[in-house]
Phi, psi and omega in degrees: 000136182277118182258358180272141174282167178299322179293320179295316180296318179298317179297319179296313182293329182290343180277351180284123185279150178262333178222164185059040178283165179303314178299320180295316179297322178299313179296316180297320179297317178299312181297315182296316180297331180276357176101006179275143175238142192207171173251164186242155168056036174083357181290140175228154180300149184303317179299318177296317180296315179299317179297316179296322179295319178294319182285334185226071186296341181277348183259127180275138177229069183295138176067025181054041179237147177283155178302136179082357182044068179306146183294320183228130185237131172246084189299316182294328180274347187057049178226146178223156176233132172254134173250102188258139172283133185299316181295308187294326185256013171059051178290161183277003178279180182299317181294322179287329181281342180296122179249127178299143179278316179287129178058044187303318182297315178304311183293321178298316179293317181298313182291325176295318177298322179297316179298317179296318179296320177300316180295317179296317179296320178297320178295317179294320177298318176300318179298330178278355180094010180265142171256150184229151176237130177254122175252128181265145182308322182289346183266002189268012185289317184260103184298325181297311180294323180295314179297320178299317179298316180292319180294325176296319179291314188275332191086183183292153177294155178293143178286173178298144181294141177291151178293118185282349182272000181287000000 
């Protein structure tokens, strides 16, 4: 039986963060420790954005951000990583399969729209020449395997920059 009022539930749900979540911070720490450098929340350098706009005039890139605002962006590599919550993005695991009983229709429609939007964003990113990796919250338990998966996707980290004053 649901003992929360609508206002209490709304207050609780409003505290759930959309970015800089624990899973995202965990992935970022692993990547940084391994020597990878990246941009956050879909942001790309202005020059890259201008070039993409010229090459793809039909695709909108408001605010110099990539479609879907990927959590981690490797603009020079044209690669992005999404760190998705299983419930919110309707993953096939137990957490993603859990359907709320209260207001079931609303949640089913909301999560379906999120899944459709994710697919559309992935398609648009491909059209821009970006490849993407989706990491699910339930897959983040083993840091060694996770880092191997990301390194396989990304390739080796860039070496230290050469001294430009030489």
